[in-house]
Every structure is written in structure tokens, then in C-alpha cells.
C-alpha positions as CSV (number, residue, x, y, z in Angstrom):
1,X,-35.1,-1.6,36.9
2,X,-36.3,-1.2,33.3
3,X,-34.4,2.1,32.9
4,X,-31.2,0.4,34.2
5,X,-31.6,-2.4,31.7
6,X,-32.0,0.1,28.8
7,X,-28.8,1.9,29.9
8,X,-26.9,-1.4,29.9
9,X,-28.2,-2.1,26.4
10,X,-26.8,1.3,25.2
11,X,-23.3,0.0,26.0
12,X,-23.7,-3.7,24.9
13,X,-26.4,-5.5,23.1
14,X,-25.8,-9.0,21.9
15,X,-27.9,-8.5,18.8
16,X,-26.1,-5.4,17.6
17,X,-22.8,-7.0,18.5
18,X,-23.6,-10.0,16.3
19,X,-24.7,-7.7,13.4
20,X,-21.3,-5.9,13.5
21,X,-19.5,-9.3,13.0
22,X,-22.0,-10.1,10.2
23,X,-21.4,-6.7,8.5
24,X,-17.6,-7.1,8.6
25,X,-17.7,-10.6,7.2
26,X,-19.9,-9.7,4.2
27,X,-18.0,-6.5,3.6
28,X,-14.7,-8.4,3.4
29,X,-15.8,-11.8,2.2
30,X,-13.9,-11.5,-1.1
31,X,-10.7,-10.7,0.7
32,X,-11.3,-13.5,3.1
33,X,-11.8,-16.0,0.2
34,X,-8.6,-14.8,-1.5
35,X,-6.6,-15.1,1.7
36,X,-8.0,-18.5,2.5
37,X,-7.1,-19.7,-1.0
38,X,-3.6,-18.2,-0.7
39,X,-3.0,-19.9,2.7
40,X,-4.2,-23.3,1.5
41,X,-2.0,-23.1,-1.6
42,X,1.0,-22.1,0.4
43,X,0.5,-24.9,3.0
44,X,0.1,-27.5,0.3
45,X,3.2,-26.3,-1.6
46,X,5.4,-25.9,1.5
47,X,4.3,-29.4,2.8
48,X,5.1,-31.0,-0.6
49,X,8.6,-29.4,-0.7
50,X,9.3,-30.5,2.9
51,X,8.1,-34.1,2.1
52,X,10.8,-34.4,-0.6
53,X,13.4,-34.2,2.3
54,X,11.2,-36.2,4.6
55,X,11.6,-33.5,7.2
56,X,9.5,-34.6,10.1
57,X,9.9,-32.4,13.2
58,X,7.1,-30.1,14.1
59,X,6.6,-28.9,10.5
60,X,2.9,-28.0,10.7
61,X,3.2,-26.4,14.2
62,X,6.0,-24.1,13.0
63,X,4.3,-23.2,9.8
64,X,1.0,-22.5,11.5
65,X,2.6,-20.2,14.0
66,X,4.4,-18.4,11.2
67,X,1.1,-17.8,9.4
68,X,-0.6,-17.0,12.6
69,X,1.9,-14.3,13.8
70,X,2.8,-12.7,10.5
71,X,-0.7,-12.8,9.0
72,X,-2.4,-11.9,12.4
73,X,-0.3,-8.8,13.0
74,X,-0.9,-7.6,9.4
75,X,-4.7,-8.1,9.8
76,X,-4.7,-6.5,13.2
77,X,-2.8,-3.5,11.9
78,X,-5.7,-2.9,9.4
79,X,-8.4,-3.4,12.0
80,X,-9.3,0.3,12.3
81,X,-8.2,1.4,8.9
82,X,-11.8,2.2,8.0
83,X,-11.9,4.7,10.9
84,X,-9.0,6.7,9.4
85,X,-10.4,6.8,5.9
86,X,-12.3,10.0,5.4
87,X,-14.6,8.4,2.8
88,X,-15.6,5.5,5.0
89,X,-15.2,6.8,8.5
90,X,-18.7,8.5,8.6
91,X,-20.4,5.3,7.6
92,X,-18.5,3.4,10.3
93,X,-19.2,6.0,13.0
94,X,-22.9,6.0,12.2
95,X,-23.3,2.2,12.4
96,X,-25.9,1.1,15.0
97,X,-23.8,0.1,18.0
98,X,-22.0,1.5,21.0
99,X,-18.3,2.4,21.1
100,X,-17.7,-0.6,23.3
101,X,-19.4,-3.0,20.8
102,X,-17.5,-1.6,17.8
103,X,-14.1,-1.8,19.6
104,X,-14.8,-5.2,21.1
105,X,-15.9,-6.6,17.7
106,X,-12.6,-5.6,16.0
107,X,-10.6,-6.8,19.0
108,X,-12.2,-10.2,19.1
109,X,-12.2,-10.6,15.3
110,X,-8.5,-9.8,15.0
111,X,-7.3,-11.9,18.0
112,X,-9.3,-15.0,19.0
113,X,-11.4,-14.9,15.8
114,X,-8.3,-14.8,13.5
115,X,-6.6,-17.5,15.5
116,X,-9.6,-19.9,15.3
117,X,-10.2,-19.1,11.7
118,X,-6.5,-19.7,10.9
119,X,-6.7,-23.0,12.8
120,X,-9.7,-24.2,10.8
121,X,-8.3,-23.2,7.5
122,X,-4.8,-24.6,8.3
123,X,-6.2,-27.9,9.6
124,X,-8.2,-28.5,6.5
125,X,-5.2,-27.4,4.2
126,X,-2.8,-29.6,6.2
127,X,-5.1,-32.7,5.9
128,X,-5.4,-32.2,2.2
129,X,-1.7,-31.6,1.7
130,X,-0.7,-34.7,3.7
131,X,-3.1,-36.9,1.7
132,X,-1.4,-35.6,-1.5
133,X,2.0,-36.2,0.1
134,X,1.2,-39.8,1.0
135,X,-0.2,-40.5,-2.4
136,X,2.8,-38.9,-4.3
137,X,5.7,-39.5,-2.0
138,X,4.6,-42.2,0.3
139,X,5.4,-39.9,3.2
140,X,3.4,-37.5,5.4
141,X,4.1,-35.1,8.2
142,X,2.5,-35.6,11.6
143,X,-0.4,-33.1,12.1
144,X,-0.1,-30.8,15.0
145,X,-2.1,-31.2,18.1
146,X,-4.2,-28.0,18.9
147,X,-4.6,-29.1,22.5
148,X,-0.8,-29.4,23.2
149,X,0.8,-27.1,25.7
150,X,3.1,-25.6,23.1
151,X,0.2,-24.8,20.8
152,X,-1.9,-23.2,23.6
153,X,1.0,-21.1,24.9
154,X,1.8,-20.0,21.3
155,X,-1.7,-18.8,20.7
156,X,-1.9,-17.1,24.1
157,X,1.4,-15.3,23.3
158,X,-0.1,-14.2,19.9
159,X,-3.1,-12.6,21.6
160,X,-0.9,-10.7,24.0
161,X,1.5,-9.4,21.3
162,X,-1.4,-8.8,18.9
163,X,-2.7,-6.2,21.4
164,X,0.3,-4.0,20.7
165,X,-0.5,-4.0,16.9
166,X,-4.2,-3.3,17.7
167,X,-3.0,-0.1,19.5
168,X,-0.9,0.7,16.5
169,X,-4.0,0.3,14.3
170,X,-5.9,2.9,16.4
171,X,-3.0,5.4,16.8
172,X,-1.4,5.3,13.3
173,X,-3.5,6.5,10.3
174,X,-1.2,5.0,7.6
175,X,1.3,2.1,7.5
176,X,0.4,1.1,11.0
177,X,2.1,-2.3,10.7
178,X,5.5,-0.8,9.8
179,X,5.1,2.1,12.2
180,X,4.3,-0.3,15.1
181,X,7.4,-2.4,14.4
182,X,9.4,0.8,14.2
183,X,7.9,1.9,17.5
184,X,8.8,-1.4,19.2
185,X,12.3,-1.2,17.8
186,X,12.8,2.3,19.2
187,X,11.3,1.3,22.5
188,X,13.7,-1.7,22.8
189,X,16.7,0.5,22.0
190,X,15.6,3.1,24.6
191,X,15.0,0.4,27.3
192,X,18.5,-1.1,26.5
193,X,20.1,2.3,26.9
194,X,18.3,3.0,30.2
195,X,19.3,-0.5,31.5
196,X,22.9,0.1,30.5
197,X,22.9,3.5,32.2
198,X,21.4,2.1,35.4
199,X,24.0,-0.7,35.4
200,X,26.7,1.9,34.8
201,X,25.8,4.1,37.8
202,X,24.8,1.2,40.2
203,X,27.9,-0.8,39.5
204,X,30.2,2.1,38.6
205,X,33.4,0.3,39.8
206,X,32.8,-2.5,37.2
207,X,32.6,-0.2,34.2
208,X,35.0,1.9,32.2
209,X,32.6,4.4,30.6
210,X,29.8,2.1,29.3
211,X,32.1,-0.8,28.7
212,X,32.3,-3.5,31.4
213,X,35.9,-4.0,32.7
214,X,35.5,-7.7,32.2
215,X,33.8,-9.4,29.2
216,X,33.7,-13.1,30.0
217,X,32.8,-15.1,33.2
218,X,33.5,-18.7,33.9
219,X,30.9,-19.1,36.6
220,X,28.0,-17.5,38.3
221,X,30.1,-17.0,41.4
222,X,32.7,-15.0,39.4
223,X,29.9,-12.8,37.9
224,X,28.3,-12.1,41.3
225,X,31.8,-11.3,42.7
226,X,32.4,-8.9,39.9
227,X,29.1,-7.1,40.6
228,X,29.8,-7.0,44.3
229,X,26.9,-9.3,45.2
230,X,26.5,-12.7,46.8
231,X,25.7,-15.6,44.5
232,X,22.3,-16.1,46.3
233,X,21.6,-12.4,45.9
234,X,22.3,-12.5,42.2
235,X,20.1,-15.6,41.7
236,X,17.3,-13.9,43.7
237,X,17.6,-10.8,41.6
238,X,17.5,-12.8,38.4
239,X,14.4,-14.8,39.5
240,X,12.6,-11.6,40.6
241,X,13.4,-9.9,37.4
242,X,12.1,-12.8,35.3
243,X,9.0,-13.1,37.4
244,X,8.3,-9.4,36.9
245,X,8.7,-9.7,33.2
246,X,6.4,-12.7,33.1
247,X,3.7,-10.9,35.1
248,X,3.9,-7.8,32.9
249,X,3.7,-9.8,29.7
250,X,1.0,-12.3,30.6
251,X,-1.2,-10.2,33.0
252,X,-0.6,-6.5,32.2
253,X,0.5,-5.9,28.6
254,X,-2.7,-6.9,26.8
255,X,-5.2,-5.2,29.1
256,X,-3.0,-2.1,29.2
257,X,-3.0,-1.9,25.3
258,X,-6.7,-2.6,25.1
259,X,-7.5,0.2,27.6
260,X,-5.2,2.7,25.8
261,X,-6.6,1.7,22.4
262,X,-10.2,2.0,23.6
263,X,-9.6,5.5,25.1
264,X,-8.0,6.6,21.8
265,X,-10.8,5.0,19.8
266,X,-13.4,6.9,21.7
267,X,-11.6,10.2,21.0
268,X,-11.3,9.5,17.3
269,X,-14.9,8.4,16.9
270,X,-16.3,11.3,18.9
């Protein structure tokens, strides 16, 4: 039993795992301080400009998501930059800790860790900015609710999409953020072409080349008739397709990217 316990500790040890977080924080604390200051300044400035127009809406929710997604994807794209640096890679590889611990630490730091850190910094910045707005303009925005359904779904979607940029950080040695976006763009084009070709060959009577013989439809019944399907059949196909996309996005995309990233990470470090 003791031997089995030691084997488990070789893969994951809470003490070593915590030390990896601590090491990353103190290595990058200057960059963190600068980033926090920049975010706080931007939030205060943007909130003041918006208060001049008394633009209520969901100002802070939209601004938080903008900073979360753009900043989070950039941070994630740099998660394994140290591994691709010939001068720093040896130090990182020889750090006490298993492959699983090192990978999981960067994964959590750049996903849930970044989202929580951004929430804390943004909440404090928003509270300061609205106090200033109320004092100067007699107007303040409503602070967003971090327990609202919209907020929780938005953060969950960030974690899923962020997994793609994490894979890009492992696979691409330089400019991983730009290369990941380029890869996603190419993938979208390829999938669109494949979908168009499938539609062309399945509903060949409805196309002239790759152009549909009819461009506009006044009703779902008219569209289903043009495709040679019943209206119920078309609705069932649409619901099934949407369900499949949702299952892939919410249940499969992130784990798939994590597994692929980890396998590539093991190859690089070995």
C-alpha cells in the first residue's frame, strides 16, 4: 500500500503543485502588477466616458467579458512560452514536479485562475470608478452580478474556447496567439467548403454548380419543399444539428484540447 501511495505522489503531489503556482506568481509578479494597473486605469477611464452619455445597459458586464476574452486568450497563448525558449526550457523541465502537475498548473492558471483574478481586479476597479462617477457626474452604472446566468455562461464559454488557445500555446513556438486565430480561420473555411460540397451532392437538384437555384424563402415550408423534405423533417434535422453542436462545444471540445495539449506537452518535455 505504501508503494502505491508513492507512485501516486509521483504523478500528483499537492505540495509540489502549490509550489508551481507560487513559483509562477513570484516570477511574473512585475508583469501582473503592470497588467492590473493597466486594467484598472482602462476600466476607470472607459466608465467615466460612458457616464458622460449616461449609458446604462450592461456596461460592466460587456467590458468585463471583453477584457476576459481578449486578455485571457493572449495570456493563454503565452502559457507555455517558457517551454519553447531554449534558454529557459531546461530550468522549467528540471523543476520539481510531474508532467501532470506542470501542465495542470498552467491550465488552471490561464483558465479559472485568470477568470477569478480578472473578476477580483475588475470588481474593485468598477467600484472605484463608479464612486468617482457618482462624485463627478452624479451618475453611476449598475455593477454586474457575478452570479447571474449570463455571467456564468460567459465564463464557462471562455474556459471552453480558451482550451483551443492553450493547445496553440503548446504546439506553436512563436506568435501562438496569431497562429491559433489563423488556424481557427482556416478550419472555419474548410468546414464551410465541406458543408457546401455535402449540400451540393445531397441536394444536387437544388443547386447550379455551388450556387443554390433559389436565394430567398418566405417560409419554412417553402425551404423544406425546395430541399425535398417535409417541414417536420427539416425541423428535426435542425434540432439534431444544434444539439450535436452544443454537445461538442460544452462536453467534448475542452477535454479534447486538454488531452491533445497534454500529449504534445509530454513529447516536448521528454
